[in-house]
C-alpha positions as CSV (number, residue, x, y, z in Angstrom):
1,M,-6.4,20.1,-32.2
2,A,-8.7,18.6,-29.5
3,I,-6.0,16.1,-28.5
4,L,-3.5,19.0,-27.9
5,T,-5.8,20.7,-25.4
6,K,-7.1,17.8,-23.4
7,A,-5.2,15.8,-20.8
8,P,-4.6,12.1,-21.5
9,R,-7.3,9.8,-20.2
10,G,-6.7,8.8,-16.6
11,T,-4.7,11.9,-15.7
12,Q,-5.6,15.1,-14.0
13,D,-4.3,18.7,-13.7
14,V,-3.8,20.1,-10.2
15,L,-4.7,23.8,-10.6
16,P,-3.3,26.6,-8.4
17,E,-6.4,26.8,-6.2
18,Q,-6.0,23.0,-5.5
19,S,-2.2,22.7,-5.2
20,A,-2.0,24.3,-1.8
21,K,-4.2,21.5,-0.4
22,W,-2.1,18.8,-2.0
23,Q,1.1,20.4,-0.6
24,H,-0.5,20.5,2.9
25,V,-1.3,16.8,2.8
26,E,2.1,15.8,1.4
27,K,4.1,18.0,3.8
28,T,2.1,16.9,6.8
29,A,2.7,13.2,5.9
30,M,6.4,13.7,5.4
31,K,6.8,15.8,8.5
32,V,5.1,13.2,10.7
33,A,7.2,10.5,9.1
34,E,10.3,12.5,10.0
35,L,9.1,12.8,13.6
36,F,8.9,9.0,13.6
37,G,12.6,8.8,12.5
38,F,12.0,8.2,8.8
39,K,14.2,9.8,6.2
40,E,13.2,10.8,2.6
41,I,14.5,8.7,-0.3
42,R,14.2,9.5,-4.0
43,F,14.5,7.0,-6.8
44,P,13.9,6.9,-10.5
45,T,10.5,7.2,-12.1
46,F,11.3,4.1,-14.2
47,E,13.1,0.9,-13.4
48,H,14.1,-2.3,-15.1
49,T,10.9,-4.3,-15.9
50,E,12.3,-7.4,-14.1
51,L,12.3,-5.5,-10.8
52,F,8.6,-5.2,-10.7
53,A,8.0,-8.6,-12.1
54,R,9.9,-10.0,-9.2
55,G,8.9,-7.6,-6.5
56,V,5.2,-7.1,-7.3
57,G,4.7,-10.6,-8.7
58,D,4.6,-11.7,-12.3
59,S,1.1,-13.2,-12.0
60,T,-0.6,-10.1,-10.7
61,D,-2.8,-7.8,-12.6
62,V,-0.3,-4.9,-12.1
63,V,2.5,-6.8,-13.9
64,Q,0.4,-8.5,-16.5
65,K,-1.9,-5.7,-17.6
66,E,-1.3,-2.4,-15.8
67,M,2.3,-1.5,-16.3
68,Y,3.6,1.1,-18.7
69,T,6.5,-0.8,-20.2
70,F,8.7,0.4,-23.1
71,E,11.9,-0.7,-24.8
72,T,14.9,1.7,-25.0
73,K,17.0,2.3,-28.1
74,G,19.6,0.0,-26.5
75,G,17.1,-2.8,-26.2
76,E,16.4,-2.6,-22.4
77,S,12.9,-3.1,-21.1
78,L,12.0,-0.4,-18.7
79,T,8.8,0.3,-16.8
80,L,7.2,3.4,-15.2
81,R,6.9,2.6,-11.5
82,P,3.4,1.3,-10.5
83,E,4.3,1.5,-6.8
84,G,7.2,2.6,-4.6
85,T,8.3,-0.4,-2.5
86,A,10.3,-2.2,-5.3
87,G,12.3,0.9,-6.1
88,A,13.1,1.6,-2.4
89,A,14.2,-2.0,-1.8
90,R,16.4,-1.9,-4.9
91,A,18.1,1.3,-3.7
92,F,18.5,-0.3,-0.3
93,L,20.4,-3.2,-1.8
94,E,22.3,-1.3,-4.5
95,H,23.8,1.3,-2.1
96,G,24.5,-1.2,0.7
97,L,22.1,0.5,3.2
98,F,21.9,-2.9,4.9
99,N,25.5,-2.2,6.2
100,E,24.2,0.8,8.2
101,A,22.1,0.8,11.3
102,L,19.0,-1.3,10.9
103,P,16.1,-1.0,10.4
104,Q,16.4,1.6,7.6
105,K,13.4,3.8,7.9
106,L,12.6,5.4,4.5
107,C,9.7,7.6,3.3
108,Y,8.7,9.1,0.0
109,V,6.0,11.0,-2.0
110,I,6.1,9.9,-5.6
111,N,4.0,9.7,-8.8
112,C,3.0,6.2,-9.9
113,Y,1.6,4.9,-13.2
114,R,-0.9,2.1,-13.8
115,Y,-2.8,1.4,-17.0
116,E,-6.1,0.6,-15.5
117,K,-9.7,1.5,-16.3
118,P,-10.2,5.1,-15.0
119,Q,-13.0,5.4,-12.4
120,A,-13.8,7.2,-9.3
121,G,-10.7,7.3,-7.1
122,R,-8.5,5.6,-9.7
123,W,-6.1,7.3,-12.0
124,R,-3.5,6.1,-14.5
125,E,-1.1,8.6,-13.0
126,F,-1.5,9.0,-9.2
127,Q,0.5,10.3,-6.2
128,Q,1.6,7.9,-3.4
129,F,3.0,8.5,0.0
130,G,4.8,5.5,1.4
131,V,7.1,4.4,4.2
132,E,9.4,1.4,4.3
133,M,11.1,-0.2,7.3
134,L,13.8,-2.4,5.8
135,G,16.0,-4.8,7.8
136,T,13.5,-6.0,10.4
137,A,10.8,-8.5,10.7
138,S,9.6,-7.3,14.1
139,P,5.9,-7.0,14.7
140,A,6.7,-3.7,16.4
141,A,7.7,-2.3,13.0
142,D,4.2,-3.0,11.6
143,A,2.6,-1.5,14.7
144,E,4.8,1.6,14.3
145,V,3.7,2.1,10.7
146,I,0.1,1.7,11.8
147,S,0.6,4.3,14.5
148,L,2.4,6.7,12.0
149,A,-0.6,6.5,9.7
150,N,-3.0,7.2,12.6
151,E,-0.9,10.3,13.5
152,I,-1.1,11.6,9.9
153,F,-4.8,11.3,9.9
154,A,-5.0,13.0,13.3
155,F,-2.8,16.0,12.2
156,L,-5.1,16.3,9.1
157,G,-8.2,16.5,11.3
158,I,-9.6,13.2,10.1
159,E,-11.6,11.6,12.9
160,N,-13.8,8.5,13.8
161,L,-11.4,6.1,12.1
162,Q,-11.6,2.3,12.7
163,L,-8.7,0.0,12.2
164,E,-9.4,-3.6,11.1
165,L,-6.3,-5.8,11.2
166,N,-5.9,-9.1,9.5
167,S,-3.2,-11.3,8.2
168,I,-2.6,-13.7,5.3
169,G,0.3,-15.3,7.1
170,C,3.2,-17.2,5.6
171,P,3.2,-19.1,2.2
172,E,1.9,-22.2,4.0
173,C,-1.0,-20.2,5.5
174,R,-1.9,-18.7,2.1
175,K,-1.9,-22.0,0.4
176,N,-4.8,-23.1,2.7
177,Y,-6.6,-19.8,2.3
178,H,-6.3,-19.9,-1.5
179,N,-7.8,-23.4,-1.5
180,A,-10.8,-22.1,0.5
181,L,-11.2,-19.1,-1.9
182,R,-11.1,-21.4,-4.9
183,E,-13.8,-23.7,-3.5
184,Y,-15.9,-20.7,-2.6
185,F,-15.7,-18.9,-6.0
186,E,-16.2,-22.1,-8.0
187,S,-19.5,-22.5,-6.2
188,K,-20.4,-18.8,-7.2
189,K,-19.4,-18.8,-10.8
190,E,-22.8,-17.7,-12.1
191,N,-22.9,-14.6,-9.8
192,L,-19.4,-13.2,-10.5
193,C,-19.0,-9.9,-12.3
194,P,-18.4,-10.3,-16.1
195,T,-14.6,-9.7,-15.8
196,C,-14.1,-12.3,-13.0
197,G,-16.5,-14.7,-14.8
198,R,-14.2,-14.6,-17.8
199,R,-11.2,-15.1,-15.6
200,M,-12.8,-18.2,-14.0
201,L,-13.4,-19.7,-17.4
202,G,-9.8,-19.5,-18.5
203,S,-7.9,-22.3,-16.8
204,R,-4.6,-20.7,-18.0
205,W,-5.5,-17.6,-15.9
206,F,-5.1,-19.9,-12.8
207,S,-2.1,-21.7,-14.1
208,Q,-0.3,-20.7,-10.8
209,P,-2.7,-22.0,-8.1
210,G,-4.0,-19.5,-5.7
211,H,-2.2,-16.4,-7.1
212,R,-5.4,-15.0,-8.6
213,Y,-8.2,-15.9,-6.2
214,M,-7.2,-13.0,-4.0
215,D,-8.0,-10.7,-6.9
216,L,-11.5,-12.1,-7.1
217,A,-11.9,-11.6,-3.4
218,T,-11.0,-7.9,-3.7
219,C,-12.9,-7.2,-6.9
220,P,-14.8,-3.9,-6.5
221,E,-17.6,-5.0,-8.8
222,H,-18.8,-7.9,-6.6
223,G,-21.0,-5.5,-4.6
224,K,-23.2,-5.1,-7.7
225,F,-23.6,-8.8,-8.0
226,L,-24.3,-9.6,-4.4
227,I,-21.1,-11.5,-3.9
228,R,-19.4,-11.5,-0.5
229,V,-16.6,-13.7,0.7
230,R,-18.1,-15.4,3.8
231,L,-15.0,-17.2,5.1
232,S,-13.7,-17.4,8.6
233,D,-11.1,-14.8,9.5
234,Q,-7.7,-15.7,8.1
235,P,-6.0,-15.7,11.6
236,D,-8.0,-18.8,12.4
237,G,-5.9,-20.7,9.8
238,L,-2.5,-19.3,10.6
239,T,0.5,-21.4,11.6
240,R,1.8,-21.0,15.1
241,V,4.6,-18.6,14.1
242,S,2.3,-16.5,11.9
243,R,-0.3,-16.4,14.7
244,L,2.2,-15.2,17.2
245,T,3.4,-12.5,14.8
246,Y,-0.2,-11.4,14.2
247,E,-1.0,-11.3,17.9
248,A,2.1,-9.4,18.7
249,T,1.4,-6.8,16.0
250,S,-2.2,-6.5,17.2
251,E,-1.1,-6.0,20.8
252,A,1.5,-3.4,19.9
253,A,-1.0,-1.5,17.7
254,E,-3.6,-1.5,20.5
255,A,-0.9,-0.3,22.9
256,Y,-0.2,2.7,20.6
257,A,-3.9,3.4,20.3
258,R,-4.5,3.2,24.1
259,R,-1.5,5.5,24.8
260,A,-2.9,8.0,22.3
261,A,-6.5,7.8,23.7
262,K,-5.5,8.0,27.3
263,A,-3.0,10.8,27.0
264,D,-3.9,13.3,29.6
265,P,-3.9,16.8,28.1
266,E,-2.9,18.1,31.5
267,D,0.2,15.9,31.6
268,Q,3.1,18.2,30.9
269,R,5.3,15.8,29.1
270,T,2.5,14.7,26.8
271,S,1.4,18.3,26.3
272,R,5.0,19.4,25.4
273,R,5.4,16.5,23.0
274,R,2.2,17.2,21.2
275,R,2.9,20.9,21.0
276,R,6.3,20.2,19.5
277,R,4.7,17.8,16.9
278,K,2.0,20.3,16.1
279,A,4.5,23.2,15.8
280,A,6.7,21.1,13.4
281,V,3.7,20.4,11.2
282,E,2.5,24.0,11.4
283,N,6.0,25.1,10.1
284,V,5.5,23.2,6.8
285,K,2.2,25.1,6.3
286,E,4.1,28.3,6.3
């Protein structure tokens, strides 16, 4: 009987007194995205397993250990989505959205599923807001997404935020970065957390060079074992094209920030624009 009255591990119930707060955050995010020209897209909760293996990466923890995968009666392998980008990109291709005006600016609020160890801030079923700009490689697109996120936080009343921008560059840049990570972690084997220590011992785990050292660098357990990655900032090792892209993105993001910080509240155009945005978000509260 206990199993019938208890939610599965890694999930949570959103009770009536909490749901209004969730709705406010979700509606605010979607309304701000709409003001930036993004349109909502909805796609299936499950997709063909191959889509995530290709889109997320078949050597990642998400694909190898965290996906909810099942076989249908017809023998198909399907997976509950662990993230939103792959599904949005699949819909973009399947329905020929690349034949329409580009970039295609899509947004969504979805439930995602990952079979990982439940802990503070991590759930096996969780909600995700996302935006995708498909059909452009412009640094301005990255800067626009950064500015969108900043606007959402502003409308929600979250202040004193600090943006730290970095880049792992192109495949050639990442190859050099992975080599540096490998050398660093091999010199720190004794101080790794138990999970990463076991990973380092298994040469098969690193059968695809470099694909997994990024996981070690972002492991949340390292703080307990006094491990920190003391490498130079990745932009120092970027190729010329990747460096120019990084610098252009940084400059565009800074321009957005300066424009927001220096906006004169007495300026009528700025004031009208901010009032319209605030009114639009206030409407979703009602």
